[in-house]
One Martini backbone bead per residue (centre of mass of N, CA, C, O) as a GRO file, in nm:
protein
   85
    1UNK     BB    1  -3.500   0.495  -1.566
    2UNK     BB    2  -3.347   0.757  -1.617
    3UNK     BB    3  -3.485   0.927  -1.393
    4UNK     BB    4  -3.379   0.765  -1.158
    5UNK     BB    5  -3.075   0.799  -1.206
    6UNK     BB    6  -3.084   1.108  -1.186
    7UNK     BB    7  -3.200   1.122  -0.899
    8UNK     BB    8  -2.973   0.964  -0.760
    9UNK     BB    9  -2.738   1.145  -0.843
   10UNK     BB   10  -2.850   1.407  -0.707
   11UNK     BB   11  -2.856   1.294  -0.418
   12UNK     BB   12  -2.557   1.217  -0.393
   13UNK     BB   13  -2.452   1.500  -0.445
   14UNK     BB   14  -2.592   1.646  -0.211
   15UNK     BB   15  -2.460   1.479   0.013
   16UNK     BB   16  -2.156   1.533  -0.062
   17UNK     BB   17  -2.201   1.865  -0.036
   18UNK     BB   18  -2.272   1.839   0.251
   19UNK     BB   19  -2.192   1.969   0.537
   20UNK     BB   20  -2.037   1.862   0.816
   21UNK     BB   21  -1.966   1.795   1.123
   22UNK     BB   22  -1.722   1.800   1.323
   23UNK     BB   23  -1.508   1.569   1.444
   24UNK     BB   24  -1.446   1.423   1.765
   25UNK     BB   25  -1.195   1.287   1.909
   26UNK     BB   26  -1.118   1.009   2.087
   27UNK     BB   27  -0.987   0.863   2.336
   28UNK     BB   28  -0.796   0.610   2.420
   29UNK     BB   29  -0.854   0.308   2.593
   30UNK     BB   30  -0.684   0.140   2.793
   31UNK     BB   31  -0.603  -0.138   2.923
   32UNK     BB   32  -0.725  -0.161   3.235
   33UNK     BB   33  -0.945   0.076   3.206
   34UNK     BB   34  -1.128   0.357   3.292
   35UNK     BB   35  -1.337   0.573   3.085
   36UNK     BB   36  -1.406   0.938   3.049
   37UNK     BB   37  -1.621   1.135   2.863
   38UNK     BB   38  -1.690   1.491   2.895
   39UNK     BB   39  -1.945   1.723   2.819
   40UNK     BB   40  -1.971   2.081   2.784
   41UNK     BB   41  -2.123   2.398   2.728
   42UNK     BB   42  -1.882   2.518   2.897
   43UNK     BB   43  -1.565   2.626   3.003
   44UNK     BB   44  -1.633   2.576   3.324
   45UNK     BB   45  -1.789   2.303   3.361
   46UNK     BB   46  -2.125   2.332   3.452
   47UNK     BB   47  -2.260   2.214   3.181
   48UNK     BB   48  -2.396   1.928   3.102
   49UNK     BB   49  -2.422   1.717   2.793
   50UNK     BB   50  -2.217   1.451   2.804
   51UNK     BB   51  -2.124   1.093   2.756
   52UNK     BB   52  -1.839   0.855   2.758
   53UNK     BB   53  -1.805   0.513   2.854
   54UNK     BB   54  -1.555   0.275   2.997
   55UNK     BB   55  -1.521  -0.017   3.133
   56UNK     BB   56  -1.339  -0.291   3.245
   57UNK     BB   57  -1.515  -0.484   3.036
   58UNK     BB   58  -1.578  -0.285   2.771
   59UNK     BB   59  -1.827  -0.123   2.831
   60UNK     BB   60  -2.041   0.105   2.671
   61UNK     BB   61  -2.162   0.461   2.719
   62UNK     BB   62  -2.417   0.683   2.604
   63UNK     BB   63  -2.483   1.038   2.683
   64UNK     BB   64  -2.632   1.259   2.526
   65UNK     BB   65  -2.408   1.501   2.407
   66UNK     BB   66  -2.106   1.502   2.180
   67UNK     BB   67  -2.044   1.823   2.263
   68UNK     BB   68  -1.795   2.065   2.319
   69UNK     BB   69  -1.646   2.046   2.626
   70UNK     BB   70  -1.371   1.836   2.689
   71UNK     BB   71  -1.335   1.563   2.933
   72UNK     BB   72  -1.070   1.348   3.038
   73UNK     BB   73  -1.069   1.015   3.199
   74UNK     BB   74  -0.870   0.786   3.399
   75UNK     BB   75  -0.874   0.440   3.549
   76UNK     BB   76  -0.759   0.195   3.700
   77UNK     BB   77  -0.882  -0.124   3.777
   78UNK     BB   78  -0.685  -0.157   4.045
   79UNK     BB   79  -0.715   0.143   4.202
   80UNK     BB   80  -0.584   0.374   4.105
   81UNK     BB   81  -0.519   0.677   4.018
   82UNK     BB   82  -0.643   0.925   3.853
   83UNK     BB   83  -0.659   1.050   3.507
   84UNK     BB   84  -0.632   1.382   3.375
   85UNK     BB   85  -0.694   1.599   3.063
   0.00000   0.00000   0.00000
């Protein structure tokens, strides 16, 4: 029993000390908006890596990898002009 506790303690310590990758915060999608987060592999935004979208019904979809150069855009669900950041 003591060996098991020591092994568990070592595993927990190893996981706690392992550096994680930095998290990239997502923009909040306002109510009654469609929002799109798009990641690119390069600064010129020519190589798509992944995306995270939220539609007007609140359904979200993740595709590809969410890291790299982020472009965020949102558009009102009532058909107004898109807003890009």
